[in-house]
C-alpha positions in Angstrom: 3.3 1.9 -0.6 1.7 2.1 3.0 5.1 3.0 4.3 6.1 5.5 1.6 5.8 9.2 1.6 2.8 11.2 0.9 4.2 12.0 -2.6 4.8 8.4 -3.2 1.4 7.5 -2.3 -0.1 10.2 -4.5 2.1 9.0 -7.4 0.9 5.3 -7.0 -2.6 6.4 -6.6 -2.5 8.4 -9.8 -1.0 5.4 -11.6 -3.8 3.3 -10.4 -6.3 5.8 -11.7 -4.7 5.9 -15.1 -4.8 2.1 -15.2 -8.6 2.2 -14.3 -9.3 4.8 -17.1 -7.3 2.5 -19.5 -9.3 -0.6 -18.5 -12.7 1.2 -18.8 -12.3 3.4 -21.8 -9.5 1.8 -23.9 -8.4 5.2 -25.3 -5.8 5.8 -28.0 -3.8 8.0 -26.0 -1.2 8.3 -23.2 -0.9 10.1 -19.7 2.2 11.7 -18.6 2.4 12.3 -14.8 4.4 15.0 -12.9 7.3 12.6 -12.3 7.8 12.1 -16.1 6.3 8.6 -16.3 4.3 7.9 -19.5 1.4 5.5 -19.1 -1.1 4.1 -21.7 -4.7 5.2 -21.5 -5.8 2.1 -23.5 -4.7 -1.4 -24.1 -2.4 -0.6 -27.0 -2.5 3.1 -28.0 -0.8 3.9 -31.4 -1.4 7.7 -31.4 1.1 10.3 -30.1 -1.7 12.0 -28.2 -0.7 12.7 -24.7 -2.3 14.3 -21.7 0.0 15.7 -19.0 -0.8 16.4 -15.4 1.7 18.9 -13.8 1.4 17.9 -10.1 -0.8 16.1 -7.5 -2.7 19.4 -6.9 -4.4 19.2 -10.3 -6.1 15.9 -9.2 -6.9 17.4 -5.9 -8.5 20.5 -7.3 -10.7 18.3 -9.5 -11.7 16.0 -6.6 -12.8 19.0 -4.5 -14.5 20.7 -7.5 -15.4 18.3 -10.2 -16.9 20.7 -12.7 -16.2 21.7 -16.2 -15.0 25.1 -15.4 -12.5 23.6 -13.1 -11.0 21.5 -15.9 -11.0 24.5 -18.1 -9.1 26.6 -15.5 -6.6 23.8 -15.1 -6.0 23.6 -18.7 -5.7 27.4 -19.1 -3.0 27.4 -16.4 -1.2 24.4 -17.7 -2.0 22.1 -14.9 -3.5 19.9 -17.5 -1.9 20.0 -21.0 -1.9 17.9 -24.1 0.3 17.3 -27.2 0.5 15.1 -30.3 -2.9 16.1 -31.6 -5.9 18.3 -31.0 -8.5 18.1 -28.3 -11.1 17.2 -31.0 -9.1 14.0 -31.7 -9.2 13.1 -27.9 -12.8 14.0 -27.6 -13.9 11.8 -30.5 -11.9 9.0 -28.9 -13.8 9.4 -25.7 -17.1 9.5 -27.8 -16.4 6.2 -29.7 -18.7 4.5 -27.3 -22.2 5.7 -26.9 -22.2 5.3 -23.2 -19.4 5.5 -20.8 -18.8 2.4 -18.5 -20.6 2.7 -15.2 -18.7 2.7 -11.9 -20.5 0.7 -9.2 -20.1 -1.6 -6.2 -16.5 -2.5 -5.3 -15.2 -0.2 -8.1 -16.6 2.8 -6.4 -14.6 2.0 -3.2 -11.5 1.3 -5.2 -11.8 4.7 -7.0 -12.5 6.3 -3.8 -9.3 4.9 -2.3 -7.2 6.1 -5.2 -8.7 9.6 -4.9 -8.2 9.8 -1.2 -4.5 10.9 -1.3 -5.4 13.9 -3.3 -8.2 15.4 -1.1 -5.8 17.9 0.4 -3.5 18.4 -2.5 -3.6 22.1 -3.3 -3.4 23.8 -6.8 -5.8 26.6 -6.7 -6.1 28.1 -10.1 -6.7 31.9 -10.3 -9.9 32.9 -12.1 -8.1 34.4 -15.1 -9.7 35.7 -18.3 -13.3 35.2 -17.3 -15.9 37.9 -17.9 -15.8 40.5 -15.0 -19.7 41.1 -14.9 -22.8 39.0 -14.8 -22.1 36.6 -17.6 -25.6 34.9 -17.3 -27.3 38.0 -18.9 -30.3 37.3 -17.0 -30.7 40.9 -15.9 -29.2 42.5 -18.9 -29.7 46.1 -19.8 -29.3 47.4 -23.4 -25.8 49.0 -22.4 -24.8 45.4 -21.4 -25.0 44.0 -24.8 -22.0 46.0 -26.0 -20.0 44.8 -23.2 -20.8 41.2 -23.9 -20.1 41.5 -27.6 -16.9 43.4 -27.2 -15.5 40.9 -24.6 -15.7 38.1 -27.3 -15.3 40.0 -30.7 -12.8 42.7 -29.8 -10.1 40.2 -28.9 -7.9 40.9 -31.9 -8.7 40.8 -35.6 -5.2 39.4 -36.2 -6.1 36.6 -33.9 -9.2 35.6 -35.6 -7.5 35.8 -39.0 -5.3 32.8 -37.9 -8.1 30.4 -38.1 -10.9 32.0 -40.1 -11.2 32.1 -43.8 -10.0 35.1 -46.0 -13.5 36.7 -45.7 -13.4 36.5 -42.0 -16.7 34.7 -41.7 -17.2 33.6 -38.1 -20.3 31.4 -38.3 -21.2 27.9 -39.5 -19.7 27.0 -43.0 -21.7 25.1 -45.6 -20.0 21.9 -47.1 -21.3 20.8 -50.4 -18.7 18.2 -50.1 -17.3 17.0 -46.7 -13.8 17.2 -48.1 -14.1 20.9 -48.7 -11.9 23.3 -46.7 -13.1 26.3 -44.6 -12.4 28.8 -47.4 -14.7 27.0 -50.1 -17.3 26.1 -47.4 -17.6 29.7 -46.3 -17.9 30.9 -49.9 -20.7 28.4 -50.4 -22.4 29.5 -47.2 -22.6 33.2 -48.2 -23.9 32.1 -51.6 -26.6 29.8 -49.9 -27.7 32.7 -47.7 -28.1 35.0 -50.7 -30.1 32.3 -52.6 -32.5 31.6 -49.7 -33.1 35.3 -49.4 -33.7 35.5 -53.2 -31.6 38.5 -53.5 -31.9 40.8 -56.5 -30.5 44.0 -57.8 -31.8 47.0 -56.0 -32.9 45.1 -52.9 -32.3 46.9 -49.6 -30.7 44.4 -47.3 -29.9 44.6 -43.4 -27.4 42.2 -41.7 -28.1 42.2 -37.9 -24.7 41.3 -36.4 -22.7 41.9 -39.6 -19.4 40.7 -38.2 -16.4 41.5 -40.4 -18.6 42.4 -43.4 -18.2 39.2 -45.5 -22.0 38.6 -46.2 -22.9 42.1 -47.3 -19.9 42.6 -49.5 -20.6 39.2 -51.2 -24.4 40.2 -51.6 -23.5 43.6 -53.1 -20.9 42.2 -55.5 -22.9 39.2 -56.7 -26.4 40.5 -56.5 -26.3 44.1 -56.7 -28.1 45.0 -53.4 -27.7 48.1 -51.3 -26.8 46.8 -47.7 -26.4 48.1 -44.2 -24.7 46.1 -41.4 -24.8 46.7 -37.7 -22.4 45.3 -35.0 -21.5 46.2 -31.4 -17.8 45.3 -32.0 -15.5 48.3 -32.6 -12.9 45.9 -34.1 -15.4 44.4 -36.5 -16.7 47.8 -37.6 -13.4 49.2 -38.4 -12.4 46.0 -40.4 -15.8 45.9 -42.3 -15.8 49.6 -43.3 -12.2 49.2 -44.6 -13.3 46.1 -46.5 -16.0 47.8 -48.3 -13.8 50.7 -49.1 -11.1 48.5 -50.6 -13.7 46.7 -52.8 -15.2 49.9 -54.0 -18.4 49.2 -52.3 -18.5 52.0 -49.7 -21.4 53.8 -51.7 -23.7 50.7 -51.4 -22.5 48.9 -48.2 -22.4 50.7 -45.0 -21.7 49.6 -41.5 -22.9 51.1 -38.1 -22.1 50.6 -34.5 -25.6 50.0 -33.2 -27.9 47.8 -31.1 -30.7 46.2 -33.2 -33.1 47.7 -30.8 -32.2 51.2 -31.9 -32.3 50.6 -35.7 -35.0 52.2 -38.0 -35.9 52.1 -41.8 -37.4 49.5 -44.1 -35.5 46.6 -45.7 -36.5 44.0 -48.3 -34.2 41.3 -46.9 -32.9 40.8 -43.5 -30.2 38.4 -42.3 -29.4 37.5 -38.7 -26.4 35.1 -38.8 -25.0 33.9 -35.5 -26.5 36.9 -33.6 -29.7 35.4 -32.2 -27.7 33.5 -29.5 -26.6 36.9 -27.9 -30.1 38.5 -27.3 -31.3 36.6 -24.3 -34.2 34.3 -24.2 -36.5 36.8 -22.4 -35.9 39.3 -25.3 -36.9 37.0 -28.0 -40.4 38.2 -28.5 -39.3 41.8 -28.7 -36.6 40.9 -31.1 -38.9 39.1 -33.5 -41.3 42.1 -33.4 -38.5 44.5 -34.1 -37.2 42.5 -37.1 -40.7 42.3 -38.5 -41.2 46.0 -38.2 -38.1 46.6 -40.2 -39.2 44.2 -43.0 -41.0 45.3 -46.1 -44.4 43.8 -47.0 -42.9 41.3 -49.5 -39.6 40.9 -47.6 -37.8 37.7 -46.4 -35.9 37.1 -43.1 -33.3 34.5 -42.5 -32.4 33.6 -39.0 -29.3 31.5 -38.5 -28.7 30.4 -35.0 -27.2 27.8 -32.7 -29.7 25.9 -30.5 -30.1 23.1 -28.1 -32.4 20.2 -27.9 -35.7 21.2 -26.3 -35.1 20.3 -22.5 -37.3 18.4 -20.4 -36.3 20.8 -17.6 -35.5 24.2 -18.8 -34.1 25.2 -15.6 -31.7 22.3 -15.6 -30.2 23.5 -19.0 -29.8 27.0 -17.8 -27.4 25.6 -14.9 -25.5 23.0 -16.9 -21.8 23.4 -16.3 -20.9 23.6 -19.9 -23.3 26.6 -20.3 -21.7 28.3 -17.4 -18.2 27.8 -18.6 -18.8 29.1 -22.1 -20.6 32.1 -20.6 -17.9 32.9 -18.3 -14.9 32.5 -20.7 -16.2 32.9 -24.2 -19.8 34.2 -24.7 -21.1 36.3 -21.7 -24.7 37.0 -21.9 -25.3 34.1 -24.5 -28.4 32.1 -24.2 -29.5 29.3 -26.7 -33.1 28.6 -27.8 -34.6 25.5 -29.1 -35.9 25.4 -32.6 -39.4 24.8 -31.6 -39.5 27.9 -29.4 -37.9 29.9 -32.2 -40.4 29.0 -34.8 -43.2 29.6 -32.3 -41.7 33.1 -31.5 -41.6 33.9 -35.3 -45.3 32.9 -35.7 -46.3 34.8 -32.7 -44.7 37.9 -34.0 -46.7 37.6 -37.2 -44.1 35.9 -39.6 -44.9 33.0 -41.8 -42.1 30.3 -41.6 -41.3 28.7 -44.9 -38.0 26.6 -44.5 -36.1 25.2 -41.4 -32.8 23.6 -42.3 -30.5 21.8 -40.0 -26.7 22.4 -40.3 -25.6 20.6 -37.1 -22.9 18.5 -38.8 -21.6 21.5 -40.9 -20.8 23.4 -37.7 -19.1 20.3 -36.2 -16.7 20.2 -39.0 -16.3 24.1 -39.2 -15.2 24.2 -35.5 -13.0 21.1 -35.9 -11.2 22.8 -38.8 -11.1 26.1 -36.9 -9.5 24.3 -33.9 -6.9 22.5 -36.1 -6.0 25.7 -37.9 -5.6 27.7 -34.6 -3.6 24.9 -32.9 -1.2 24.8 -36.0 -0.4 28.5 -35.5 0.0 28.4 -31.7 2.9 30.6 -31.5 1.4 33.5 -33.6 -1.8 33.2 -31.5 0.0 33.5 -28.3 1.8 36.5 -29.7 -1.5 38.2 -30.3 -3.6 37.3 -27.2 -1.2 35.5 -24.7 -1.0 31.8 -24.0 -3.9 31.6 -21.5 -6.4 33.1 -23.9 -5.0 31.0 -26.7 -5.6 27.8 -24.5 -9.2 28.9 -23.7 -9.9 29.1 -27.4 -8.5 25.8 -28.3 -10.6 24.2 -25.6 -13.7 26.2 -26.7 -13.4 25.2 -30.4 -12.8 21.6 -29.7 -15.6 21.4 -27.2 -18.1 23.0 -29.5 -17.2 20.8 -32.4 -17.7 17.7 -30.2 -21.0 19.1 -28.8 -22.4 19.4 -32.3 -21.0 15.9 -33.3 -22.9 14.3 -30.4 -26.1 16.4 -30.9 -26.1 18.4 -27.7 -25.8 21.5 -29.8 -27.8 22.0 -33.1 -27.9 24.8 -35.7 -30.8 25.9 -37.9 -31.4 28.3 -40.7 -35.0 29.4 -40.7 -36.6 31.5 -43.5 -39.7 33.5 -42.9 -41.8 36.3 -44.6 -43.7 39.0 -43.0 -47.2 37.8 -43.4 -49.3 34.9 -44.5 -52.1 37.2 -45.8 -50.6 37.3 -49.3 -48.7 34.8 -51.5 -45.1 34.5 -50.2 -42.2 36.1 -52.3 -40.9 32.6 -53.1 -40.7 30.3 -56.1 -42.9 27.1 -55.9 -39.9 24.8 -55.1 -36.3 25.0 -53.6 -34.8 24.1 -57.0 -33.4 27.6 -57.4 -31.2 27.0 -54.3 -29.2 24.3 -56.0 -28.9 25.5 -59.6 
């Protein structure tokens, strides 16, 4: 192709890159190039999963800026697209080998020659739908917390309802059987939280980050507690209040638009389900102290949070491209702790830790099912939030599911009481959890 046009050279180079990927990874998928040609990404793919590249500029952009957020932006704007399955399917295919083949020696030169025709190919994606402020949260103020939460949660209740369960529970489900669907698993999760907190009639319960109200309504109906929930999302607040009213619980279950730092009172049981990730690492000591100040002497606190593996280099984790991408497009201000530091912070605040349970694979399955449910209702989702936002969420849910599957993300439920100076308000074994 030495005498061909620049477009011919780019097309031939792209085909060579696809052949190289097929040789190295043997994926059960196909690639469709901008000229309509369909090429196998493995030796004999049997699936209908197909990745399409809209023009040479997509490869050029990735060559110049080979980062995760570049891939996300290209997918958002349809430079990269897929069909015939979900991104979770493709990601699992990529993960079927523990380690990707290494490129070295002559292969490096070969790959370099195939990338060269794309160095100046242009397709500059506009930076759409990212958070407009400081998404890192490093220099956050209390007022910023509301902006962070509303960017994520005030998207559209109708949009979330497309992939969540009927109770609108937006956190890791609990699978007593891996074949269970989201609906059953979320009911089982709400029940397990209530059992871990050993709820009983008359308990005063606080839910920090109450979401759409599913946990508190279940706790009031099944265990007779009086409950209060706080959120910084206007959309969630309106939904939760209406839910409690429809269920006839408005006299026992209340919700408030408030930051946890501004809450007062005393509660027998406190739950924080999927909220810990929003507070910021430097605010953890203050958060733990605040929660403990709200807890009665014989109270219990359940902290449910996504975490990452304790890093060898904490600074490296803070700058990882996947963290930056998620902060920009999905969770501005979010920071993940590691479980060792979480337990340490609890003990330093004066809590006694009683139980730490890992739910990693439960969240891998939850996000997989969410991704599949959202993908199946693509047209409705686009009608609610637009195609670009829909594509961001499909990529996000798939990526998170795969991250939990491979262990780079974890999730723990940690149960603690206020003090070790008296017998803990717990039975002698965990048997009551599984009655």
